[in-house]
N, C-alpha and C positions, 0 to 999 in steps of 0.2 A: 504494500500500500504506500502511495506517495505520502509525503509529509503534509497532511492537511492541518492547518492551524485554526483553532477554535477559541473564540473569546466567550467566556462565561459571564453572564450578567444576572446575578441572583443576590437578593438581599439577605438571605439566610445562610450564614457562613457554613453551617454543618451540611446543608443541602448542596452548597456550592462545592465543598471539598469532596462530597460523595460523587457529584457529577464529574469533577476533575479526575478522581480515581478511576471512574468508569471509562472516561474518554481515553486516559492514558493506557488502560488495559486493552482498549480497542485499537491502539496504535496511533491515536491522534496526538498532536501537540497542542498544548494550551498556552495561548499568548498572554492570558491574564484572567483574573477574577475581579469583577467590580460589582458594586451594590447600588449604583445609581445610573440613571439615564445619561446624565451629564458626563460621568466617567466613561460610559460605554461609547458615547460619541467621540470623546477625546482620544481614547485608546484605539478606536477603529481607524483613525487617521494616522496613527504612529506606527513606526517600524518595530517589530515585524507586524505587518497588517494581517488581521485574521482573514481566512478564506470563508468563514461562516461565523455567525454570532448566534449563540443560544441565549435567548432573552426572556426573562420573567416579565410579566406585565406589571405587577405591583412592585415598585421599587422605592428606595430611599430617594430623597431629593425632590426637586420641583417637576421633573419630567418623568412620566411613566414610560413603561417599556414600549407602548405603541407609538408614542410621539418620538421616542429615541430611535425606534426602528425606521420610521419614516425619514428621519434626518440622515441616518446612516445609509439607507438605500439611495436617497437623493444625492448625498455628497460623495459617497464612496463606492456605491454599487456593490455592496457586500450582501450576500443572502442572509436573511434572518429566519430563524426557527424559534417560534414562541414556545416557551416551557412554562406552563402555568396550571394552577388549580381551578382557574375560572373557565367555565364552559357555558355560561349563560348567553342568551341570544344577543344582548346589548354588547357585551364584551367581544363576542365573536364577530359581530357586525363591525365594530370599531377596528378590531384586529385585521380584518380583511382589507381595510383601507390602506394599511401599511404594506400590502402585497407580500406577505410572508411566504417563505418556501416550505413551511411546515408549521404544525401546531401540535405539540405534545402535551398531554394532560398528565399532571401529577396524580398519584404516584406513577413513576415511569419504570419501564423495563430497559435493560441494557440494549436489547435489540431495537427499541424505539430510537435511540441515538444513532446507532449504526445505519439503519435504513433511512432515517430522515436526513442525516448528514450526507450520505452517499447520493441520494436522490437530489438534494438541494445543490450539491456541487455539480452534478451531471447536468441538471436543468439550467443552472447558471451559465455553464460553459456553452451549452447549445444556444441559449439566448444571446450571449455575447457574440458568438459567431454569426448568428442570424442578423443581429443588429449591424455588425461590421459589413457583412455582405450586402445587406439592404441599403445601408448608407452609401456604399460604393456605387451600386446600381442606380440609386436615386441621383447621386451627383452627376453621373453620366447622362441620365434622362434630363435633368434640369439644365445642365450645361448645354446639351444639344438643342433643347427647346429655346434657350435664350439666344443661341447663335442664330437659329431660324427667325426668331422674333426681331433680332437686330438687323437682319437682312431686309425685313419688312416687305412693303408692297412692291419693291423693285423686283423681287424674285418670286413672291407668293401672292396668291389672291386672298381676299379678305376672309373667305370661309376657311382656307387652310390656316391662316394666322389665328383665327378664332379657335380652331381645334388644337393648334399647338399651344396656345395660351391655356386652354383647358387642361391639356396634358401637364404643362408646367405647374399649374395651380394644384392639380390632384397630387402630383409628386411632392409638392411642398407640404401639403396636408399630411401625407404619409410620413415624410421626413420629421415633421413636428411630433407626430404620434410615436414614432420610433425613438425619438430623443427622450420621451417620457418613460420609456422602459427602463 
């Protein structure tokens, strides 16, 4: 197994140490254990950066796990797996807005970590590859459309220019959507 680095965000130190022991026994590296959303955000941007974050929802500090997860995803594009005792509809609905790669309910089993982390890493790699390839294709489409539009009426009739502008506009919408991933 490659050296996958995990950040543990858990406010109960006994639980955090148990998670750390479990992860180490599974062959993962632990980049740190923190108890607040603020610390999680800070550590996610420092070296060594984690490949995945295991995040409790109820934490110490001003920022809960869901808000911290959203910021980590947006700023560092690191997959988040929630690890929590909360399974009520309101919490689950809020958690989904952070676009997590998994949701493990306490009490957990060792296999919960292994399967969730492996799936999260795999899915994240596929998404990054898809985003990169899509961005490259869109850049070619947008660039070509802009060249045609710059040539203007001298080389193309108005209907062709309208269609090219529609293609460019649609590609820009897709580009903006991809950037949100």
